[in-house]
TIMAR-828237 format. One line per 5 residues: their letters; for each residue x, y, z of C-alpha. Coordinates in pm, 1 decimal, always signed. Example, Ala and Ser with C-alpha at 12.3 -4.5 7.8 and 13.67 -1.06 7.14 Angstrom:
BEGIN
AS) +1230.0 -450.0 +780.0  +1367.0 -106.0 +714.0 .
END
This chain:
BEGIN
MESVL) +2004.7 -1754.4 +3373.6  +2367.1 -1912.9 +3263.3  +2558.0 -1728.7 +3028.1  +2600.2 -1887.5 +2650.2  +2963.2 -1769.2 +2635.0 .
NVNQN) +3039.2 -1994.6 +2955.2  +2931.0 -2289.1 +2755.6  +3210.6 -2520.2 +2631.8  +3134.1 -2475.7 +2252.6  +3299.9 -2321.4 +1937.3 .
FIQCK) +2953.7 -2272.2 +1811.0  +2640.5 -2129.7 +1910.9  +2287.2 -2214.7 +1738.9  +2146.8 -1885.0 +1672.6  +1865.0 -1679.5 +1517.7 .
VYNDG) +2012.7 -1343.7 +1382.8  +1877.3 -1046.7 +1322.0  +1988.7 -659.5 +1250.7  +1807.0 -390.3 +1489.8  +1924.3 -106.4 +1313.7 .
NHYIA) +2232.9 -52.5 +1482.1  +2410.9 -421.3 +1518.4  +2358.6 -735.8 +1423.3  +2194.6 -961.3 +1733.8  +2238.5 -1319.4 +1757.7 .
VPKLK) +1988.4 -1523.3 +2001.9  +2086.8 -1821.2 +2080.4  +1862.8 -2132.4 +2035.5  +1720.8 -2257.1 +2347.6  +1527.3 -2505.6 +2500.4 .
YASKN) +1146.5 -2427.2 +2591.3  +842.6 -2640.1 +2716.7  +654.8 -2636.1 +2402.2  +289.8 -2414.6 +2392.8  -10.2 -2568.1 +2274.9 .
KGRNS) -118.4 -2246.5 +2111.1  -480.1 -2373.6 +1974.9  -645.5 -2204.5 +1665.9  -680.8 -1780.1 +1727.1  -992.7 -1715.6 +1850.2 .
IKTEM) -1229.6 -1532.4 +1598.6  -1302.4 -1167.8 +1690.0  -1646.5 -1092.3 +1813.2  -1792.6 -730.4 +1662.9  -1700.0 -564.9 +2032.1 .
QEKIE) -1327.1 -635.3 +2003.2  -1375.2 -487.0 +1614.5  -1522.0 -186.5 +1728.4  -1271.5 -154.3 +2061.8  -961.7 -171.7 +1759.9 .
AYYYE) -1132.6 +79.9 +1548.9  -1154.4 +295.6 +1847.1  -834.4 +264.7 +1943.5  -653.6 +348.4 +1619.0  -905.9 +657.0 +1583.1 .
SLKKN) -811.6 +766.2 +1952.9  -424.3 +783.1 +1825.9  -565.9 +962.9 +1468.9  -703.8 +1228.5 +1669.4  -395.8 +1241.9 +1908.9 .
ISKSE) -583.2 +1187.3 +2217.0  -361.3 +1137.9 +2510.4  -270.1 +778.5 +2683.2  -435.8 +864.4 +3006.0  -777.2 +943.0 +2810.6 .
RNSYI) -744.9 +680.1 +2585.6  -937.9 +417.6 +2768.7  -1221.6 +652.4 +2844.0  -1260.5 +753.6 +2482.0  -1303.4 +402.7 +2413.0 .
VDKVT) -1511.8 +317.3 +2680.7  -1770.3 +616.0 +2566.9  -1784.4 +507.7 +2211.0  -1833.6 +160.8 +2314.1  -2071.6 +263.5 +2591.4 .
EEYGE) -2293.2 +515.8 +2313.8  -2300.9 +209.9 +2106.5  -2391.4 -89.2 +2313.0  -2535.4 +62.3 +2623.1  -2404.0 +53.9 +3022.1 .
IEDIF) -2187.0 -284.2 +3033.1  -2075.5 -418.3 +3346.4  -1722.6 -378.3 +3432.6  -1641.0 -257.1 +3056.1  -1323.3 -49.1 +3209.6 .
DYVDI) -1126.0 -371.8 +3246.8  -1264.8 -540.6 +2939.9  -1128.2 -223.4 +2716.7  -804.0 -230.6 +2913.4  -743.6 -605.4 +2829.7 .
EKGKI) -860.0 -574.0 +2487.0  -650.0 -266.8 +2420.8  -346.2 -452.9 +2586.2  -391.4 -713.2 +2318.1  -409.5 -486.0 +2030.2 .
VNKLY) -70.5 -267.3 +2201.6  +119.4 -612.7 +2187.1  -13.4 -685.9 +1805.8  +87.3 -378.6 +1666.1  +395.7 -414.4 +1862.2 .
NRLKR) +481.1 -738.7 +1661.7  +415.4 -583.5 +1350.9  +639.8 -268.4 +1377.3  +906.9 -517.0 +1525.0  +856.2 -736.7 +1200.1 .
AKRKA) +845.3 -416.7 +947.1  +1158.7 -306.1 +1137.4  +1356.8 -648.4 +1111.0  +1307.4 -678.7 +745.3  +1405.0 -320.2 +669.4 .
YMNEW) +1728.4 -357.8 +845.4  +1833.3 -683.3 +715.3  +1793.4 -596.3 +326.9  +1962.7 -346.5 +116.2  +1752.0 -48.5 -35.8 .
NYFVT) +1813.1 +221.3 -260.1  +1500.5 +431.7 -306.0  +1259.6 +581.2 -75.4  +974.7 +610.0 -331.2  +645.0 +784.2 -316.9 .
LTYND) +328.8 +742.3 -569.2  +4.3 +942.5 -598.1  -259.0 +898.4 -855.8  -362.3 +1090.0 -1163.5  -776.1 +1057.0 -1130.4 .
KIHTQ) -765.0 +1112.3 -1477.4  -583.8 +769.4 -1542.9  -706.7 +584.0 -1229.8  -965.3 +566.5 -947.4  -828.3 +484.4 -616.9 .
SSFEK) -939.8 +134.4 -598.4  -800.4 +83.4 -961.9  -488.3 +279.4 -857.2  -401.2 +7.3 -599.7  -482.3 -304.1 -780.0 .
AIKTS) -250.6 -169.6 -1069.4  +65.2 -64.6 -872.3  +36.8 -391.9 -662.9  +36.5 -605.0 -970.2  +302.7 -446.7 -1155.8 .
LQHFS) +554.3 -436.9 -818.2  +474.8 -796.5 -817.2  +608.7 -822.9 -1156.4  +893.1 -616.5 -1096.5  +1056.5 -819.7 -831.7 .
SRRGW) +972.8 -1164.2 -970.1  +1120.5 -1046.3 -1327.0  +1364.0 -772.5 -1257.8  +1479.0 -837.1 -906.6  +1350.7 -537.2 -729.0 .
RYMGG) +1264.4 -536.0 -326.1  +1016.9 -351.2 -169.5  +801.7 -288.4 +156.1  +576.6 +6.0 +208.4  +200.4 +75.3 +273.7 .
FENGE) -47.1 +311.8 +151.4  -136.6 +646.0 +326.7  -415.4 +894.2 +286.8  -286.9 +1210.6 +210.9  -332.5 +1511.4 +509.0 .
IGERR) -489.8 +1748.4 +200.5  -793.3 +1626.5 -25.3  -723.4 +1275.0 +156.1  -588.2 +1138.7 -188.6  -448.6 +819.6 -169.6 .
HLHLL) -55.3 +737.1 -213.6  +199.6 +472.2 -152.0  +538.1 +514.1 +35.9  +774.1 +238.9 -22.5  +1152.2 +129.8 +71.6 .
MYIPE) +1287.4 -22.0 -268.7  +1585.3 -192.5 -392.4  +1628.4 -172.8 -802.6  +1913.4 -364.8 -927.2  +2168.4 -215.5 -1138.8 .
GQMLG) +2056.7 -212.5 -1494.4  +1692.3 -289.7 -1386.7  +1547.1 +26.7 -1336.7  +1224.9 +93.6 -1591.8  +1172.6 +445.0 -1751.2 .
TLYTR) +1425.1 +718.2 -1733.2  +1462.6 +953.6 -1384.4  +1473.9 +1349.8 -1438.5  +1437.9 +1594.7 -1195.6  +1135.2 +1872.7 -1214.2 .
HDYST) +1036.9 +2153.7 -983.7  +650.4 +2157.5 -878.4  +477.3 +2358.6 -589.0  +390.4 +2155.7 -270.2  +80.8 +2237.5 -141.0 .
KQRKM) +181.1 +2084.4 +198.4  +519.7 +2281.4 +203.0  +330.3 +2571.0 +3.7  +661.2 +2639.9 -172.5  +838.9 +2501.6 -473.3 .
VETVS) +1013.8 +2155.2 -451.5  +1243.6 +1935.7 -657.2  +1161.3 +1561.1 -713.0  +1295.3 +1312.2 -914.1  +993.5 +1132.0 -1115.8 .
NSFFE) +1042.5 +821.1 -1312.1  +872.0 +875.5 -1675.7  +756.1 +494.5 -1700.4  +563.9 +547.2 -1309.4  +438.9 +887.1 -1419.6 .
KRFGR) +286.9 +779.0 -1757.5  +89.5 +510.4 -1580.0  +41.7 +618.8 -1242.3  +53.4 +973.5 -1146.4  +294.9 +1185.2 -982.0 .
CDFQA) +615.3 +1000.3 -816.8  +917.0 +1077.2 -653.5  +1219.0 +841.9 -688.9  +1468.1 +935.9 -376.9  +1807.0 +779.1 -362.8 .
ITKAE) +1860.0 +700.7 -22.1  +2178.4 +562.2 +199.7  +2197.5 +308.3 +472.3  +2237.4 +614.5 +703.3  +1951.7 +759.8 +583.7 .
LESSL) +1714.1 +455.0 +602.6  +1604.2 +523.5 +962.2  +1412.4 +810.6 +881.0  +1282.5 +686.3 +565.4  +1153.0 +380.7 +755.9 .
DYILK) +997.5 +577.1 +1043.3  +770.3 +752.1 +782.8  +640.8 +466.9 +653.1  +602.8 +292.5 +988.9  +380.7 +598.7 +1138.1 .
YITKQ) +95.5 +492.6 +921.0  +93.8 +122.0 +1072.4  +43.4 +313.4 +1408.1  -190.6 +613.2 +1312.0  -379.3 +423.8 +1001.9 .
NEKLM) -363.9 +72.5 +1105.6  -274.9 +38.0 +744.3  -87.6 -295.3 +655.4  +233.4 -311.2 +499.1  +297.6 -476.1 +140.6 .
YSKGL) +636.9 -693.8 +127.3  +795.9 -842.3 -205.2  +848.9 -1186.0 -198.9  +1186.4 -1325.4 -14.8  +1237.2 -1090.2 +189.1 .
LSEIY) +1429.6 -1190.7 +479.9  +1351.1 -1104.3 +870.0  +1589.6 -1287.8 +1028.8  +1849.3 -1586.7 +920.0  +1943.2 -1920.9 +1130.5 .
TYVPE) +2275.5 -2019.1 +1162.0  +2601.0 -2144.4 +1401.8  +2750.7 -1837.2 +1527.4  +3127.1 -1904.6 +1622.5  +3174.3 -1778.4 +1968.9 .
CEVAC) +3479.1 -1543.5 +1821.1  +3239.2 -1354.8 +1638.5  +3057.2 -1224.6 +1947.3  +3144.7 -876.0 +2059.3  +2935.1 -881.5 +2394.1 .
EYTDY) +2590.7 -1022.1 +2551.9  +2341.1 -870.4 +2730.5  +1982.4 -985.7 +2861.6  +1673.8 -854.0 +2706.8  +1412.0 -1113.7 +2849.5 .
VNKLV) +1642.0 -1362.3 +2694.5  +2030.9 -1379.9 +2679.2  +2105.8 -1207.9 +2335.9  +2456.2 -1147.7 +2140.7  +2565.1 -859.8 +1959.2 .
LFDDS) +2834.4 -980.0 +1655.6  +3107.4 -776.6 +1530.8  +2988.3 -607.8 +1246.0  +3175.1 -786.5 +954.6  +3027.5 -1114.1 +1115.5 .
IVIGS) +2749.2 -1104.0 +821.8  +2795.9 -1037.6 +476.4  +2424.8 -971.9 +302.4  +2447.1 -1063.4 -121.2  +2134.5 -1049.0 -281.7 .
RIWIE) +2203.9 -1287.2 -588.6  +2163.1 -1638.5 -422.5  +1930.5 -1852.4 -395.5  +1825.2 -2007.3 -83.6  +1543.8 -2181.5 +57.4 .
KSKYY) +1478.2 -2041.9 +417.4  +1516.8 -2301.3 +700.6  +1509.6 -2368.2 +1083.8  +1694.6 -2688.1 +1062.5  +2044.5 -2739.8 +1248.6 .
ENPYF) +2234.7 -3001.5 +1118.1  +2603.6 -2872.2 +996.9  +2786.2 -2584.2 +1132.6  +2890.4 -2524.5 +805.5  +2547.8 -2453.3 +618.3 .
FTKQK) +2235.2 -2297.3 +656.9  +2026.9 -2571.4 +519.9  +2026.4 -2937.3 +554.8  +1907.9 -3017.3 +196.8  +2018.8 -2836.8 -114.2 .
PWIPV) +2025.1 -2595.9 -162.1  +2297.8 -2529.8 +36.1  +2448.8 -2244.9 +167.2  +2851.6 -2263.7 +294.8  +2961.3 -2055.8 +597.1 .
FKSLL) +3284.0 -1869.6 +500.9  +3639.2 -1835.1 +682.8  +3733.5 -1484.3 +571.9  +3495.0 -1208.1 +437.0  +3715.0 -1183.0 +166.5 .
SAQGY) +3632.6 -1530.1 +56.3  +3253.2 -1428.5 +99.9  +3247.9 -1149.7 -89.5  +3479.3 -1357.2 -349.6  +3201.9 -1579.3 -347.2 .
IAYFN) +2927.5 -1367.8 -410.2  +3130.7 -1217.8 -682.6  +3161.1 -1530.3 -873.1  +2789.2 -1635.7 -890.1  +2685.9 -1255.5 -931.1 .
AKKEK) +2927.0 -1345.6 -1291.4  +2816.6 -1688.7 -1328.3  +2491.5 -1629.2 -1302.0  +2472.5 -1304.9 -1557.9  +2669.0 -1508.4 -1830.8 .
DKENE) +2410.8 -1816.1 -1776.8  +2141.0 -1537.0 -1812.5  +2308.5 -1427.8 -2157.2  +2272.4 -1786.8 -2287.2  +1938.6 -1868.1 -2216.7 .
PQHQK) +1669.6 -1846.3 -2462.6  +1475.8 -1513.8 -2424.0  +1145.1 -1627.5 -2323.2  +1335.3 -1837.2 -2050.4  +1519.5 -1489.2 -1853.1 .
ENKFK) +1372.1 -1496.6 -1537.1  +1519.1 -1341.2 -1221.8  +1482.0 -1578.9 -959.8  +1715.4 -1454.9 -696.6  +1656.3 -1389.8 -329.3 .
QVGYI) +1843.1 -1216.2 -59.4  +2040.0 -1462.2 +191.2  +2249.6 -1363.1 +477.7  +2646.1 -1531.8 +505.2  +2807.1 -1636.0 +870.9 .
INRGS) +3168.3 -1596.5 +880.7  +3312.4 -1890.3 +1015.5  +3652.1 -1767.1 +1169.7  +3612.8 -2088.0 +1458.1  +3923.8 -2245.8 +1343.0 .
QMQFF) +4117.3 -1923.3 +1381.1  +4019.4 -1839.7 +1705.6  +4385.4 -1805.4 +1812.7  +4440.0 -1550.0 +1569.1  +4204.9 -1320.6 +1702.8 .
DNNEC) +4295.4 -1394.0 +2089.3  +4620.3 -1250.6 +1997.8  +4473.9 -915.8 +1860.2  +4648.2 -972.8 +1524.7  +4350.7 -865.0 +1376.5 .
ERSLT) +4129.5 -571.9 +1442.7  +3730.6 -585.6 +1483.0  +3499.2 -280.7 +1453.0  +3144.9 -239.2 +1616.1  +3016.7 +79.5 +1572.0 .
G) +2781.7 +269.2 +1804.1 .
END
């Protein structure tokens, strides 16, 4: 496959995402169009096989014995079926592929966005039933997302002790938008069998039950994310996402922003760490259109491609201040936070000579 870096061009059309370590750009290539058609409706047996697959994960059945376990369960329910081992193997492959894609999307959304809390919520049965807890917390989070600019992603889990339903979330709460007060409390953990210190939130504790608001850094994100994703794998839980979470951005990447390239089924480019600036207060409509190397979108609202990291940061700071000022002048009933997160590509295409002379150091972690 021909290297995209050997092509004589200043900009490369790319999809950009974060794999947890680096920003990765996938060049836009021309493929033959595929007529996918509509997804077929699952048969009853396919649904059963999927249920038995996740049941085998929950029971920690090894990979080598997983097919036999599913075949035994299907045979027990439907009787002897010709070529059942081959059929189960094909269906299991589809399930694994679907699971892989779900995990990949979740990881990209997590790494492309900023988070400052890992939250665990457990309902109090004096306040809620399991169903009312799930309905109430989903409604509350949607309101906080649209009105206060909160971002969240996470999923429900059945507890190991008593199977009590609770919720794990990665959350970003903008400064000054926290509801209630945070305070430290000491409780006995039945799981750890000792006294533990947690940070509780008075608002959530009063309305839902026990809660833990653990502040996290970027370095702690991976372990917090793994804790959430294991429930997708073992319990086949669906994750909840706030609106506007980006999993990737589409833009032109100047060649001088590419640190190296590698092949993973397709050619991929590793970008320098400071090639992407993530802001959280600028409205954008995500688009896959490539029209002008200086903008993300063909139509307004357009987002410029900056010539330096300093100018990008200045642009974000300017709009933060402007929006806050406009918000103060709005009538009380019109005050709504309608901002989403957006990525910025820094354009150094006109300054490629500058970097070729090694007059500026670039960083690449890992």
